[in-house]
TORNU-244761 format. One record per residue (C-alpha): residue in one letter; x, y, z. Coordinates in nm, 3 decimals. Example, Ala and Ser with C-alpha at 12.3 -4.5 7.8 and 13.67 -1.06 7.14 Angstrom:
! residues 2
+------+---------+---------+---------+
| resn |       x |       y |       z |
+------+---------+---------+---------+
|    A |   1.230 |  -0.450 |   0.780 |
|    S |   1.367 |  -0.106 |   0.714 |
+------+---------+---------+---------+
***
This chain:
! residues 181
+------+---------+---------+---------+
| resn |       x |       y |       z |
+------+---------+---------+---------+
|    M |  -3.169 |  -0.230 |   1.823 |
|    I |  -2.998 |  -0.265 |   2.157 |
|    A |  -2.945 |   0.050 |   2.358 |
|    A |  -2.609 |   0.118 |   2.514 |
|    D |  -2.593 |   0.050 |   2.889 |
|    S |  -2.416 |   0.349 |   3.037 |
|    S |  -2.375 |   0.175 |   3.374 |
|    H |  -2.116 |  -0.055 |   3.219 |
|    P |  -1.846 |   0.129 |   3.030 |
|    L |  -1.751 |  -0.021 |   2.690 |
|    D |  -1.467 |  -0.274 |   2.732 |
|    L |  -1.232 |  -0.143 |   2.462 |
|    T |  -0.985 |  -0.415 |   2.535 |
|    T |  -1.230 |  -0.683 |   2.433 |
|    V |  -1.341 |  -0.474 |   2.132 |
|    A |  -0.979 |  -0.451 |   2.010 |
|    V |  -0.909 |  -0.819 |   2.075 |
|    R |  -1.218 |  -0.930 |   1.888 |
|    A |  -1.140 |  -0.707 |   1.588 |
|    L |  -0.780 |  -0.824 |   1.564 |
|    M |  -0.888 |  -1.183 |   1.618 |
|    L |  -1.119 |  -1.155 |   1.323 |
|    Y |  -0.826 |  -1.051 |   1.096 |
|    S |  -0.626 |  -1.355 |   1.209 |
|    L |  -0.932 |  -1.576 |   1.172 |
|    A |  -0.976 |  -1.460 |   0.807 |
|    E |  -0.618 |  -1.568 |   0.744 |
|    F |  -0.696 |  -1.903 |   0.902 |
|    Q |  -1.001 |  -1.942 |   0.679 |
|    L |  -0.776 |  -1.872 |   0.374 |
|    G |  -0.542 |  -2.147 |   0.484 |
|    H |  -0.247 |  -1.924 |   0.593 |
|    V |  -0.284 |  -1.959 |   0.975 |
|    T |  -0.288 |  -2.270 |   1.198 |
|    T |  -0.240 |  -2.115 |   1.536 |
|    I |  -0.372 |  -1.796 |   1.707 |
|    R |  -0.252 |  -1.683 |   2.053 |
|    V |  -0.455 |  -1.431 |   2.254 |
|    T |  -0.353 |  -1.274 |   2.584 |
|    A |  -0.549 |  -1.017 |   2.772 |
|    E |  -0.513 |  -0.867 |   3.115 |
|    G |  -0.659 |  -0.540 |   3.230 |
|    T |  -0.622 |  -0.298 |   2.946 |
|    S |  -0.326 |  -0.486 |   2.787 |
|    F |  -0.363 |  -0.745 |   2.511 |
|    S |  -0.182 |  -0.927 |   2.234 |
|    I |  -0.280 |  -1.132 |   1.931 |
|    A |  -0.027 |  -1.347 |   1.751 |
|    D |  -0.070 |  -1.581 |   1.455 |
|    D |   0.159 |  -1.792 |   1.236 |
|    G |   0.024 |  -1.655 |   0.905 |
|    R |   0.170 |  -1.461 |   0.615 |
|    G |   0.192 |  -1.135 |   0.814 |
|    H |   0.159 |  -0.786 |   0.662 |
|    P |   0.366 |  -0.696 |   0.354 |
|    I |   0.672 |  -0.518 |   0.484 |
|    D |   0.811 |  -0.362 |   0.164 |
|    K |   0.485 |  -0.222 |   0.026 |
|    T |   0.428 |   0.150 |   0.014 |
|    V |   0.111 |   0.367 |  -0.019 |
|    E |   0.144 |   0.724 |  -0.135 |
|    D |   0.521 |   0.706 |  -0.068 |
|    V |   0.472 |   0.597 |   0.294 |
|    S |   0.533 |   0.254 |   0.439 |
|    Y |   0.214 |   0.047 |   0.403 |
|    L |   0.227 |  -0.050 |   0.767 |
|    N |   0.274 |   0.301 |   0.895 |
|    F |   0.000 |   0.409 |   0.652 |
|    I |  -0.266 |   0.160 |   0.757 |
|    Y |  -0.191 |   0.193 |   1.129 |
|    T |  -0.222 |   0.574 |   1.123 |
|    H |  -0.480 |   0.671 |   0.858 |
|    F |  -0.852 |   0.664 |   0.945 |
|    D |  -0.961 |   0.850 |   0.633 |
|    Y |  -0.796 |   0.637 |   0.369 |
|    P |  -0.908 |   0.559 |   0.106 |
|    F |  -1.195 |   0.812 |   0.153 |
|    E |  -0.977 |   1.129 |   0.147 |
|    S |  -0.730 |   1.005 |  -0.121 |
|    N |  -0.731 |   1.106 |  -0.486 |
|    Q |  -0.599 |   0.760 |  -0.578 |
|    A |  -0.777 |   0.429 |  -0.620 |
|    A |  -0.758 |   0.231 |  -0.292 |
|    P |  -0.471 |  -0.015 |  -0.305 |
|    I |  -0.544 |  -0.146 |   0.038 |
|    Q |  -0.847 |  -0.315 |   0.196 |
|    L |  -1.066 |  -0.141 |   0.446 |
|    Q |  -0.910 |  -0.324 |   0.741 |
|    G |  -0.675 |  -0.027 |   0.762 |
|    I |  -0.963 |   0.166 |   0.912 |
|    G |  -1.009 |  -0.084 |   1.193 |
|    I |  -0.637 |  -0.118 |   1.254 |
|    S |  -0.583 |   0.262 |   1.264 |
|    L |  -0.875 |   0.298 |   1.505 |
|    I |  -0.732 |   0.034 |   1.736 |
|    N |  -0.390 |   0.201 |   1.725 |
|    A |  -0.550 |   0.541 |   1.800 |
|    M |  -0.717 |   0.389 |   2.119 |
|    C |  -0.380 |   0.258 |   2.250 |
|    S |  -0.121 |   0.443 |   2.450 |
|    E |   0.131 |   0.207 |   2.287 |
|    L |   0.103 |  -0.057 |   2.021 |
|    D |   0.388 |  -0.288 |   1.930 |
|    L |   0.370 |  -0.466 |   1.586 |
|    T |   0.607 |  -0.747 |   1.489 |
|    V |   0.587 |  -0.892 |   1.142 |
|    R |   0.782 |  -1.218 |   1.080 |
|    K |   0.874 |  -1.308 |   0.734 |
|    P |   1.110 |  -1.596 |   0.612 |
|    D |   1.389 |  -1.344 |   0.549 |
|    A |   1.312 |  -1.051 |   0.779 |
|    I |   1.154 |  -0.942 |   1.102 |
|    L |   1.002 |  -0.590 |   1.117 |
|    R |   0.905 |  -0.428 |   1.445 |
|    L |   0.712 |  -0.101 |   1.461 |
|    V |   0.630 |   0.075 |   1.784 |
|    F |   0.344 |   0.327 |   1.791 |
|    R |   0.291 |   0.567 |   2.077 |
|    G |  -0.023 |   0.780 |   2.101 |
|    G |  -0.123 |   0.657 |   1.753 |
|    R |   0.200 |   0.770 |   1.584 |
|    L |   0.497 |   0.574 |   1.468 |
|    H |   0.764 |   0.602 |   1.734 |
|    S |   1.023 |   0.356 |   1.616 |
|    E |   1.097 |   0.100 |   1.342 |
|    N |   1.348 |  -0.180 |   1.342 |
|    R |   1.404 |  -0.430 |   1.059 |
|    S |   1.631 |  -0.729 |   1.098 |
|    E |   1.732 |  -0.940 |   0.797 |
|    V |   1.722 |  -1.291 |   0.935 |
|    I |   1.646 |  -1.641 |   0.815 |
|    S |   1.338 |  -1.765 |   1.006 |
|    L |   1.110 |  -2.060 |   0.988 |
|    E |   0.838 |  -1.870 |   1.179 |
|    T |   0.619 |  -1.625 |   0.995 |
|    G |   0.321 |  -1.428 |   1.114 |
|    I |   0.228 |  -1.122 |   1.312 |
|    T |   0.211 |  -1.018 |   1.672 |
|    I |   0.030 |  -0.711 |   1.796 |
|    S |   0.067 |  -0.620 |   2.159 |
|    A |  -0.094 |  -0.306 |   2.303 |
|    R |  -0.244 |  -0.124 |   2.594 |
|    I |  -0.565 |   0.082 |   2.577 |
|    D |  -0.498 |   0.443 |   2.662 |
|    A |  -0.618 |   0.523 |   3.016 |
|    K |  -0.803 |   0.839 |   2.888 |
|    F |  -1.067 |   0.604 |   2.747 |
|    G |  -1.142 |   0.470 |   3.093 |
|    G |  -1.280 |   0.129 |   3.163 |
|    S |  -1.158 |  -0.139 |   3.401 |
|    G |  -1.019 |  -0.364 |   3.128 |
|    V |  -1.099 |  -0.695 |   2.981 |
|    A |  -1.371 |  -0.933 |   3.120 |
|    N |  -1.169 |  -1.253 |   3.070 |
|    N |  -1.456 |  -1.494 |   3.120 |
|    E |  -1.672 |  -1.320 |   2.854 |
|    L |  -1.374 |  -1.294 |   2.614 |
|    E |  -1.295 |  -1.664 |   2.665 |
|    E |  -1.657 |  -1.759 |   2.595 |
|    W |  -1.646 |  -1.565 |   2.271 |
|    L |  -1.319 |  -1.733 |   2.166 |
|    L |  -1.474 |  -2.076 |   2.239 |
|    T |  -1.759 |  -1.979 |   2.007 |
|    V |  -1.506 |  -1.890 |   1.743 |
|    L |  -1.339 |  -2.225 |   1.796 |
|    T |  -1.664 |  -2.416 |   1.741 |
|    T |  -1.687 |  -2.267 |   1.389 |
|    S |  -1.316 |  -2.343 |   1.320 |
|    P |  -1.232 |  -2.663 |   1.504 |
|    A |  -0.906 |  -2.718 |   1.315 |
|    L |  -0.771 |  -2.390 |   1.454 |
|    K |  -0.516 |  -2.414 |   1.745 |
|    L |  -0.641 |  -2.125 |   1.967 |
|    F |  -0.465 |  -2.025 |   2.285 |
|    F |  -0.600 |  -1.777 |   2.545 |
|    N |  -0.366 |  -1.659 |   2.818 |
|    D |  -0.121 |  -1.942 |   2.746 |
|    R |  -0.385 |  -2.218 |   2.762 |
|    Q |  -0.503 |  -2.407 |   2.461 |
|    L |  -0.883 |  -2.382 |   2.420 |
|    Q |  -1.072 |  -2.688 |   2.315 |
+------+---------+---------+---------+
***
């Protein structure tokens, strides 16, 4: 077991990027994603992929699925119903709770849904019915200043992304607008 080093605060930006990157990577491994774009600077970050995106019409306990999984830590543990969602909702809701603002855009062939969360709560929702050849998801956010930290260590994050790329060489992976190889 490795002890925490209190002289170096936990880089929550990198933690959030890695967690979200793993969701996109799982979609790549299932054959639904070809490209993942990661940006990170300070305590701001974004992850975008060209996959299937979240379901935008699904509901859980009479609440929008997306609002639900981005705001409920305790689900499915505190629910009386069988869990209709995967446990990734716990990670996504935790990331959302760490962010002062989180902007989620889901692109489907016939609609684009944008949700903005502030302080972990849904602030606004906008759905546009459009015909689009692009599908996927983009999550852009900023870690809340109350959690401290100086922000992302870009060199370390890039090294980790390069390691991911070695296990998935067919993936088109971009970091801060530069394709990694």
